[in-house]
C-alpha positions as a Markdown table, in Angstrom:
| # | Residue | x | y | z |
|---|---|---|---|---|
| 1 | Met | -47.2 | 23.6 | -46.1 |
| 2 | Asp | -50.6 | 23.9 | -45.3 |
| 3 | Lys | -51.4 | 27.4 | -43.0 |
| 4 | Arg | -55.1 | 26.0 | -42.3 |
| 5 | Pro | -56.2 | 22.4 | -40.6 |
| 6 | Leu | -58.9 | 22.1 | -43.1 |
| 7 | Asp | -56.5 | 22.5 | -46.2 |
| 8 | Ala | -55.3 | 18.9 | -45.6 |
| 9 | Leu | -58.6 | 17.5 | -45.9 |
| 10 | Asn | -59.5 | 19.6 | -49.2 |
| 11 | Lys | -55.9 | 18.0 | -50.8 |
| 12 | Ser | -57.8 | 14.9 | -50.1 |
| 13 | Lys | -60.7 | 15.4 | -52.4 |
| 14 | Gly | -61.3 | 12.0 | -54.4 |
| 15 | Lys | -59.1 | 10.3 | -51.9 |
| 16 | Asn | -60.2 | 8.2 | -49.2 |
| 17 | Val | -60.4 | 9.8 | -45.7 |
| 18 | Tyr | -60.6 | 8.7 | -42.2 |
| 19 | Val | -63.2 | 9.9 | -39.9 |
| 20 | Ile | -64.6 | 9.1 | -36.1 |
| 21 | Leu | -67.8 | 10.3 | -34.6 |
| 22 | Lys | -68.5 | 11.3 | -31.2 |
| 23 | Asn | -70.5 | 8.4 | -30.8 |
| 24 | Gly | -67.6 | 5.9 | -31.9 |
| 25 | Arg | -68.8 | 5.2 | -34.9 |
| 26 | Glu | -65.9 | 4.7 | -37.6 |
| 27 | Ile | -66.2 | 5.6 | -41.4 |
| 28 | Thr | -63.9 | 5.7 | -44.1 |
| 29 | Gly | -65.2 | 7.0 | -47.3 |
| 30 | Lys | -64.2 | 9.2 | -50.7 |
| 31 | Leu | -63.8 | 12.9 | -49.9 |
| 32 | Gln | -66.0 | 14.7 | -52.5 |
| 33 | Ala | -66.7 | 17.8 | -50.8 |
| 34 | Leu | -66.5 | 19.6 | -47.5 |
| 35 | Asp | -67.3 | 23.0 | -46.1 |
| 36 | Ile | -65.9 | 25.6 | -43.5 |
| 37 | His | -68.2 | 23.1 | -40.7 |
| 38 | Leu | -66.6 | 19.9 | -41.7 |
| 39 | Asn | -70.0 | 18.3 | -43.3 |
| 40 | Met | -68.2 | 16.0 | -45.7 |
| 41 | Trp | -69.6 | 14.4 | -48.9 |
| 42 | Leu | -68.3 | 10.8 | -49.2 |
| 43 | Glu | -68.5 | 8.1 | -51.8 |
| 44 | Asp | -68.7 | 4.4 | -51.4 |
| 45 | Ala | -68.4 | 4.9 | -47.2 |
| 46 | Glu | -68.3 | 2.3 | -45.1 |
| 47 | Ile | -69.3 | 2.6 | -41.4 |
| 48 | Thr | -67.9 | 0.8 | -38.6 |
| 49 | Phe | -69.3 | 0.1 | -35.1 |
| 50 | Glu | -68.9 | -2.4 | -33.0 |
| 51 | Asp | -66.9 | -4.7 | -35.3 |
| 52 | Lys | -70.0 | -4.9 | -37.8 |
| 53 | Lys | -68.8 | -3.0 | -41.4 |
| 54 | Thr | -72.2 | -1.3 | -43.3 |
| 55 | Thr | -71.7 | -0.3 | -46.8 |
| 56 | Phe | -73.0 | 3.1 | -47.9 |
| 57 | Gly | -72.8 | 4.4 | -51.7 |
| 58 | Asp | -73.1 | 8.1 | -50.7 |
| 59 | Leu | -73.3 | 9.7 | -47.0 |
| 60 | Leu | -73.3 | 12.9 | -46.0 |
| 61 | Val | -71.6 | 13.5 | -42.4 |
| 62 | Arg | -72.8 | 16.3 | -40.5 |
| 63 | Gly | -69.5 | 18.4 | -39.3 |
| 64 | Asp | -70.7 | 18.8 | -35.6 |
| 65 | Ser | -70.7 | 15.0 | -35.1 |
| 66 | Val | -67.0 | 14.9 | -36.4 |
| 67 | Val | -64.2 | 14.4 | -33.5 |
| 68 | Ile | -61.6 | 13.3 | -36.0 |
| 69 | Ala | -61.2 | 13.5 | -39.6 |
| 70 | Ser | -58.1 | 12.4 | -41.6 |
| 71 | Pro | -56.3 | 11.6 | -44.8 |
| 72 | Ser | -56.5 | 7.8 | -44.9 |
| 73 | Asn | -53.2 | 5.8 | -46.4 |
| 74 | Gln | -55.5 | 3.4 | -48.1 |
């Protein structure tokens, strides 16, 4: 059992995660690293906003803009 909420994300390194930002954008990508501030380094990231999808290679997500971060089922 995870003792801290970040433990669930930490176990997801190398796997896909789903992130929602304060501005409404949704991000999916393979989690490579994260810190206690929820800054996340993602590979093969995609941002979806207003039904438009933009593909990125690598993406750094700043933790203070994150509303939801979850391991993905994909």
